[in-house]
C-alpha positions, 0 to 999 in steps of 0.5 A: 520801742517802736521808734528803736525799731525803726531806727534799727531798720533804717540803719540796716537799709543804710547799710545795705544800700551803701553796701550795694553801691560799693559792690557795683564799684569796679576798675579797669586799666588803660595803658598804651603806646609801649613803642618797644626799642629792642636796640636801645643801648645798642643802635638806638634806632628809635632815637631822635639824639644822641644818647650818651647816658643810657638809663636803665629805664630809658631816655626822653630821646628814645623809645622804650627799653625792655626794663621799662615796659616790664616794670610799667606792667609790673607797677599796673600789678601793683596798683590793682593788688588793693582794687581788682581790675575787671578788664584791662584797655591796650591801645595799641602802637607796640612797634618803635618808631622806625622806618619801614626798612628796619622792621618786617611783618615777622618783626611786628607780630613778634613784638606784638607777641612778646608784649601779649605774653608779658600781659598775660604773664602777669594778669592771667586771668584778667581779659585784655581788650586790645586794639592796633596802633597806627606803627603796628601795622606793616608797612607802618600806618597802612591798614588795609580794609580787609583780611591780611596775614597780620590780622591772622596772626594777631588774632591767634594770640588775642582770641582767648581775651576776646572769647567769642567766635562771633568776632573772630570774623571781624577782627579778620576783616577789620581788625575790630570786635565787641565784647561784653564783660560779666558785670553786662557792660558792652565793650566796642574795640575799633581800628581807627587806624583805617582813618588816618591821615597818614593810612594812604590805602583807605583814602577816599573809601566810604566805609573801610572794612564796614566798620562803620555800618558794624558800629552803628548796628552793634549799638542800635542792638546796645540801644534796644538791649538797654546797654551801656557801652565804652568805646575804645582804640587808638586814633582818637577823634578830635583836633589835638594840641599843640597845634590843632591836628585833625587825625583823622581824614575829614569824611571820616571824622565827620561819620565817627562822630555822628556816630558817637553822638547819635549814640550818646546815650548809652556811651558812657565813655571813650579811652584811646592812645596815640597822642602820648600826652594826657588830655581829654575831651568833651562833646556837647550836643546842639543845646551845649550840654556835655554828652560824651567825655573822651580819655587819652592815657599818656603813653609808656614811651618817653619818646620825643619826637624831633624834626629839626628841618621844620623846626618841631620838637616834642617836650620831654614827659614821663611814662605813665598809665591809668586806673578808672573806676567805674559803675559796672551795671551802668557804665558810668565813670567814676573816677581816675587815677593817674600813675608815672614813673619819675624817669630821671629820678628811676634812672639815677636810682637804678630802681622804678619809682612808679607814683600815683600823680593824681587822682581826678575827684579829688584833684580836680575838685569834682564828683565823677568823670562824667561829661558834666563833671568833665565839663565844669573842669574845663570852665575852671581852666578857663583862666590861664593863670588859675591852679587848676590849668596849671595842674593840668599842664603839669599832667600833661607832661606826666609831671616830667621836670624838664627844661623842654616844658617851658610856661604856657602863654596865651597862645599854649593855652589856647590851643588845650582849652579849645582842644577840650571843647571843640570836635571841629576844625572850624569851631576849633580855629573860631575858638583859638581865634578867640582866646588870642585875639589881640595877644598874638598874630593868630594867623601865625598860630593856625597857619603853624597846624599845617606846619604841624600836619606835615611834621606828623606825616614825616614822622609816620613815614621816617620814623 
């Protein structure tokens, strides 16, 4: 009798613990880089090549038509029917790739307003923690380190989501803010466009809009108050493939990395956009222990960059968005579900086909998506011909089946692998040299970094 009673108690305790674990699990959405081309099908301002047959949901050469954008947000809503989203990260770049001569402040404001209204209509009760992308400012990229008309206008649209009058001065000053979600996790929403190498307004400014000092102040307070922090923004730190571009000015990059390393004990994840492709980075401490994971969501826009003068062309990729599972009490990242639209098939059938591309824990064979787990996956991708790397290479382009996506050779593998594990240019270049030694002309691979950097600058100013 006593044994039965103990068994009954142990079962109840086990179920209680399981229920407690389930109760602390939450989800949030991440969507980025809508790049709405309101001229698609008429003037095709964003298109980098002639488009003879305009698909209903867009074309790989062009930015997003409204049909694609509304379909993406509707798919986000459908993805959360069985797993409610606590909040949404929307990491910017909503204006089409076009010259400054074709747009103005009012156009930018209207684009941001239309997308804000769309998200709010599908998610009326879900807070959206939004940040600017480099194309969202007018003129493009030139975010100033002080108050301006766009910051003021956008705050009027987003302050209901921010829901903290104390943060309004921060947004007016530099378009950044912090909020504490209902579970207790803190969000740090940053304007990292201030550090972008295409922003000539902030070049040489020690601390644009005092965002660095504010970051440290908030993170110090979070540490004292035992808060866990999620960091979100548009332009990410680190060395970006395909050719090792550092998006931030070197001095800003060092300061930013120093801060996130300093507070790696309370930062549980970083979520950014900008690169258009699926990507992630792991940050390691001085003992090579993985301490931070940074995730870059693929874009909604399928736009491919193309610069004939430099012979640089982006690869085709499908639209995407993602769901992240996390522990609401600790902020620990538990899983990631990546969704994508099969663009050619959707256009052929005249209906949107959104599918689950992968579930991280299942398809990467890892227990969660914490830094230690992402490090395990990185180590398994050291084999160029291994199943894990081939899977990731397919995911990188959101499963686009296109002639522009060729097999990944040793040089291609090196720049991707080194992007995963090195946040400084010196270590990144050493890594690429080590992985490509004897197989290719390494000096040519590294010198192409400059070509790609120039290409990005041209894209920023011409498109």
